[in-house]
N, C-alpha and C positions, 0 to 999 in steps of 0.2 A: 559207177565205173563199170565198163564192159567186163564180162566174164569169159574166160577161155579154157578149153580143155586141152590137155597136152599129153603126149607120150614122150618120155625121156629115159635115158640110160644113166644110172648112177655110177659111182666109183667101182662098185662091186660087179658091174655089168648087168645088174637087174633092171628090167624095164618097168617103170612106174607110170601109172596113168592117174592124173589128178586134175584139179582146176586151179586157176590163178586169176586174180584181178589185176588188170593193167589198163592204161589209157589206149594202148594200141598193141597190135601183134608184135611189133618190133620191141616194144618195151617189155612185153611178156617174155620174149626170147632172151632179152638182156638180163632180166631178173633170174631166169632159170640158169643161164650160164654163170651168173654170180654165185649160184648155189652149187657150182661144179657139176651140173647136169648136162649131158649131151642131148640136145633137143632132136627128136625124131619127127613129130608132127605137132602143129598148133592149130586148133579150130575154134572159131568164136561161137559162143552159145547164143543163138538167136533169141532176141527179146523183142519187145514192142508188140506188134499186132499178133504175132504167133503165140505170145504168152497168154492170150485170151483162151487158147485151147489147151494150155498146160493142165496137168492133173492138179486137183485141189488137195490141200492137206486138211483133213477133217479134225474136229476136236478130239475124237477118239484116238486118232493117230498121234496127235501132239501129247495126249495124256500118256499113251504107251511109251513114247520117246522119253518123256520126263521120268516115268517110273523105271525104265530100263537104265537110263543114265544115272539116276540116283543109286540104284543097286550096284552098278559097276564101279562108281566112285567110292562107295562104301567098301567094296571088295578090294580096293587098293589100285585099281587101274588108273592110268593117267587120263586126263580129259581127252587128249588126242586119240588114245587107243580106244576109249569107250565109244567115241563118235564114229571112228572107223568101223568098229564092229556093228554098230546100229545101222550105219550106211549100207554095209554089205547085206544085212538081213532085210532091209526095207524093200518093199515091192512098189512103192510110190516114186515115180520119176522125179517129181518136184522135191520130195523129201530128200532123195539121194543127191540131187543137185545142191540143195541148201547145205546138207551135211558135208558134202565134198568141199564146198567153199569154206565152211567153218573149220574143217580139219586143216585145210591149207593155210588159212589165216592164223590159226592157233599155233601152228609150227613156226610161223614167222614172228610170234610174240604178241599177236593181237588178242585182245580179250574176246570172250565168247559173246558178251552182251553187245559190244560194238559191231561184231560181225553179223549177229542176228538182227540188229537194228536196221540193216540194209534191206531186210525183207519184212517191211511193216505191213504188207498185205497178208502175211502169214502170222506174224507175232504181234499181238496188241501191246499197248503201253504197260498193262499190268504184268504181262509175261516178262517184258524187257526190264522193268523196274525191279522185279523180284530176282531175276538173274544177276543184275548189277549189284543188288544188295548182298546176294550170296557171295559174289566175287570179293566185294569189299570187306565182308566179315569173315571170309575164309571158310564159309560153311555152304559151299555150292550144292553138296548132296542134300542138305536140309531144304535148300531153296527149291530144288527139283522135286523133293518129296511134297512140299506144300503145293507146288504147281500141279503135280499129278493128281492130288486130291481135289484141288479146286477145279481143274478141267473135267475130272470125272463127275463131280457134282453138277457142273454146268451142262455136261452132256446129258446126264440123267434128267435134269430139269427141262432142257429143251425137248427131249424125247417125250416127256409127259405132256408138254404143251402141244406138240405135233400129234401125239396119239389122241388127245381130246378133240382136236380139230379135224381128224381124219374122216370121221363119219359124215359130218356136214359136207366136206369137200367131195367125198365119193358120191353122195346123193346129188349134189349140184352138177358134177361132171356127167353123171348118168342122165340127168335131165337134159343137159345141153346136147349130149350124144343122141338121145332118142329124138329130140327136136330136129336135129340136123338130118337124121335118117328119114324122118317124116317129110321134111321140106325138100330134101335132096333127091329122094328116090320114090316115095309113095305118091306125093302130090303131083310131080311131073307126069307120071303115067296116067293118072286120072285126068289131068288137064289135056293131055294129048288126045284122049278119046272124046271128051265132052266139048272141047272148044271147036271141034270140027262140025258139030251138030248145029244146024241152023235154028237155034232156040233162043228166045228172049230170056236173058238171065238178069237177076238183080245185080246192082252195081258192085256190092261187096263180094258176091260170088265170082263175078268176072275178074275183079282185081286179084282175088286169091288164086284163081286158075291161071291168070296171066303171069303172076309171080312164079307159080309152080312151073309153068312152061318155060319161063326165062331161065330158071335154075337148072331145069333138065337140059336145055340147049347149051348152057354155059356152065356145066358142072365143074370143069377144071378151073374156070375163073372164080366160081363160088368157093371152091376148096382153097384156091390161092388167097382169096380175100380173107377167108376164115383164119388161115395160118398167119397171114400178114397181121391181122388184128391180135392174134395170140402173141406174136413176136413183139408187136408194139406195146402190148400190155405188160409183157415181161420187162422190156427196157424202161417203161415208165415206173414200174414198181421198183426196179433195181436202182433208179436214180435217187440219191439221198434226199434231195429237195422234195420230190414227189412222195417218198416214203414218210418224211416228216409231216407233210400235209395230210396224208392218209391217217397217220397216228393221231394228229390233232383232231381230225374228223371223227375217228373212232372214240376218242376220249370224251366226246360229247354225250355218248351213250352211257348212262349211269352204271349199268352192270359191267360193261366192258372197261369203263374208267377205273372201277374198283380193282379189277384184276390187273390192269396195267400199272396202277400205283403199287400194288403188292409185288409185282414182278420187279419193278425198279428198286423198291426198298430191299427186297431179298438180294438182288445183285449188288447193291451198294454195300450192304452189311457184309456179304460174303467177301467181296473184293477188299474192303477195308480190313477185315479180320485177317485175311491171308497176308496182306502187305505188312501189317503190324507184327504178325508172327515172324515174318521174314527179316525183321529188323529195320524196315523202312521208317523214317521219321513220320510222325503223324501229319505234319504239314504237307510233305510230299505225297503221303498215302491218300490224304483227302483230295488233293489235286487229281491224282490218277483215278481214284474211285468215282469222282464226279463224271468222268468220261464214260462210265458204264451206264449212266442214266440215259434213257431214250426220250423222256418227255421234256419239252422245253422249260416248263415251269419248275420242275424238280432240278433240272440241270443248272438253270440260272441261279437258283438258290444255293445249290451245293458248291458252285464255283466260288462262293463268298466265304465258305467255311474256313479254308486254309488261312486266309488273311486275318480272320477274327481269332482263330486259335493261336496264330503267331503273335498276336497282341496280348496273349495271356488268358483268354477265355477258355473255359472247358467246352468239350464237344456238346455236352447236354445243354449248356447255357446258349450255345449257338443255335441248337435245334429248337429250343423253346421260342426263339424269335420267329421261327417259321413253323409253328405248331399246326397251322392250317395246311401246311404242305406235307409235313411228315407226321405220322400218327403219334398220338400221345403215349401209347403203350411202348413205342420204340424209344421215345425220349426218356421215360421213367426207367426203363430197363438199362439204357446206356448210363444214366445217372448212377444207378446202383453199381454197375460195372466199374465206373470211375472211382467210386468210394471204396470198393473192395480190391481194386487193383487188378481186376480180371476183365478188362475191356475187350480183349481179343476173344476170350471165351464167350462173353455175353453177345458179342456181334455174331459169332458163329451160331449160337443158339437162336438169335433173332432171324438169321438167314434160314435156318431149318424150319422155324415156325412159319415164316411167310411163304416159303416154298410149299409147305403142306397146305396152307390156306389157299394158295393159287391152284394147287391140284384139286382140292375139294370144290372150289368155286367153278373151275372149268368143267368138272364132272356134272355139277348141278346145272350149269348153263347149257351144257350139251343135252342133258335130259329135258330141259325146257325147250330147246331148239327143235328136238325131234318131232313133237306134234305140229309145230309151225311148219317144218319142212314137209311133213305129210300133207298138210293143208295146201302148201304151195304146189306140191307134186300133183295133188288132185285137181287143182285149178289149171295147171299146165297141161295135164292129160286131157281135161275137159276142153281147153282151147284147141288142142291138136285135133281132137275128135270132131269138134265143130268145124274146124278148117277143112277136114276131109268129108264129113258127112253132110254139112250144110250145102255144099255145091251139088251133091248127089240128090238131095231132096229138092233143091231148086230145079235141077234138070228134069227129075221125074215129074215135078209139078208142071214144068214147061211142056213135056211130052204129052201129059194128060190133057192139057189145054189145047195142044195142037191136034190131038186125036179127036177131042170133043168138037172141034170145028169141022 
């Protein structure tokens, strides 16, 4: 439903500026008049294509929102008042827009979970399920406490993964940059000089020089093509189908597959633990937790858990059937947690363990990649030098032959 911002004057003569959802501007004005507000202006919040350029709400910002909201609710503030305060303090336009809408909807009696479910690009199923469970149990501040901790852990985990991959990314970017400088600026200048000489050159040398000359004469076209390829690559990677295909391809590499398995197991354990602590039933919790898995094999297996548990099987019994998919240590630990009645705590410890394992394996993989990257850099530099030096040697040889005649 479209979102509108409005300015209106209330009974006390105070001008208020809020947002409202309605099917049209006329309906929005009608709803405001029903609240005994004198409408001054109504503007629609543009969505669609322009929303592509809206500010994003990061995991860190969502974690801060949950932490502040839980603190304010514990202090005795109403949900509407707490959201209004956070909205005023937020620097993120997207977050302010979401909170303004939430504040407006809550004052009309709508639940927070229903309002936030309209922003599924911001709030995932886990977030919405925990908020809904908090509302139903009357412990919304505890729900936001759990969310703050879960989001903070997710943020730290993702930062560790990004940090481990940063070094290879920087090296590869530097290689591409140096290669472009050589091809775009050094080779064209050499080509401009030597192609004018009436000297017989080897075929490979003439091809290299001709390519350098073409790039030099069409530098802006070459730059445009390069940026076009970068944009195309970005859109391809952003596409969910392509991303799944890339993940499937990467999962064929044994070392990478082990890390991906552990990342998924850690996410599944963490999500299930938080949902169970929030009071969500195990059947619903398993359905939502399955969505956190990225690998098709694990996802397909996890989607069957809820139906098996609903029939009376324990989680450990269900996991045993797929022991080739989920690690044995996870199954045994969960079985112990079920016997002792501490399943939520056991799942949290499993998540901590596998996150530590992922961190260790990523560091080890990075240390193994470093010498490989150095070798690739050496080969790349050698190729670039040959591309520049080989033509010079060919030309010098041609000159000597000409002088000898």
